[in-house]
N, C-alpha and C positions, 0 to 999 in steps of 0.2 A: 504494500500500500504506500502510495505517496501522499504525504500530508503537507499542505502549504499553510503555514500560520501567517496571517497578515494582520498587522495592527492598523486600526483606522487612521485615516489621514487627519490633518489639523482641522479642528473644529472651532467655531466661535466660542467666546468665553461665556460662562454661565452668568446670567443676570437675574434680576427679580422676575422678569417676564419669561425668561427661557431657563428652565431648570435643567440640571445636568442630563437626564435621560433624553431630553428633547433637543439638545444642542446639535444643530446641523453643521455640515462642513463649511468652512470658510471658502472664499474664492481660491485661496492658496491650496487648501485641502482638496478641492475638486480637481485642480490642476495636478496635484500630487497623485491622486487616485487614478486619473486617466493615464498619466505617465507610467505609473507602476504597471497598470494593465498592458500598456503598449510593450513595455520591456519584458513582461512575462510572456506575451504573445511571441515576441522575437525568439524566445527560448522554448517555444513549442509546448507551453503549459496548456494542457487540455483537461480540465476538471470533469469528473463524472458526478460530483456532488458539490454544492456550495451551501455552507451553513454560516449564519451570522448571529451575533449578539442582537437582542431586540433594540438596543439603543440607536437612535437616529443616525449618529455619525458612522457607526459600523455598517448599518444597512446601506447608507448612501455610498460608502466606500465600496462595498460589495457590488452594488449596482453599476458603479462607474468602471470598476475593474472588469466585471463580466461583460459590459458593453465593449470595452477596449479589446477583450479577448474574442469578441464576436460569438459568444456562446448564447444559446437560447435556454440554457438550464434555468429551472426555477431556483430562486434564492430562498432557502428555508431558514426561518428563525429557529435557533437552537438556544433554549433558555439557559442551558449550562454554560454558555459563552458570556452571559451577563456578568458584570462586575460582582465580586463577592461570592460567586459560585465555586464549587469544588472542581478542580482540574480532573479529578477522577471521574466525574460525570461526563466530561467531554471524551475522555479516553474510553469509557464504557460505550458511548454512542458510536465512536469509531470502530470498536470491536464488533458491532452489529453489522457492519458493512462488508461487502465482498472483499476478499484479499487483494484483488486487482483494482480496487477503487483509487481514484485520484481526487482527494478531498481538499477544498479550500475552506479554511476557518477564519472568519473575520471577527476580531474582538479587541481586547484591551489588555493592558499590563496592570498587575503582574500575572494575570491569569494565563496569557499565552505562553510566557516563559515557564510557568508552572506545568502547562501541558507538555511543552517541549522536554522539560526535565523528566517527566514520567515516561515519555516515548523513547528517549535516548538513555534513560536510567543514569542521568548525571545531574546532580542538584545545582551545578554551576553554569547553567545555560544563561548567557547574557540576555538582558531584557531587549525586546524589540523596540526600535525607534518608531515614531509615527511614520506611516506609509512605508514600512519595511516588510519584506516577506522572508520566511525561512522555510526551506524545503527539507523535510525529513523523510528518508526512505530506509527501510530495513534497520530501524533503530539507530540511524546515524544522521547527523546534520550534514546535508550535501552541499548546501550553500545558503548564504544570506544575500538579500538583494534589496537595496534601497531604491526609492522612487527615482532618484537622480543618478544612479550608478550606471556606468557603461557596461559592466559585466558583473555577474555574481561573484561574491567573495566567499571563501571557505571559512 
């Protein structure tokens, strides 16, 4: 199974009118998400499943990356990707998928690095930056890819 962990892009700040769960992407964040999707497409990323946190900024990042990839897959909300949820719930959801699945997970920190730590069995996985993707295959981090990177880093 290939798992792509993707942290949401930059969102607007929380205000009295816009509470944290409803914060949309900023103009910069929308550009970052489209750019990350383009770069993932250049590296032949073809997901079979797309799951996202229910928070607006993660959903919007997932939508923009999926559009850049040219995929028609449905984007499914996975409540275990919401902030404060257990990474073990995400890993359990992944275990229910076929072994040949290619899954994109859109979420937040520290949850995504916690998921990575469980998948690779290493508690020292570095946190993901905003609009960064990490590819995990066969319990190994294959690469990390920022929205503005020319090529993936190991």
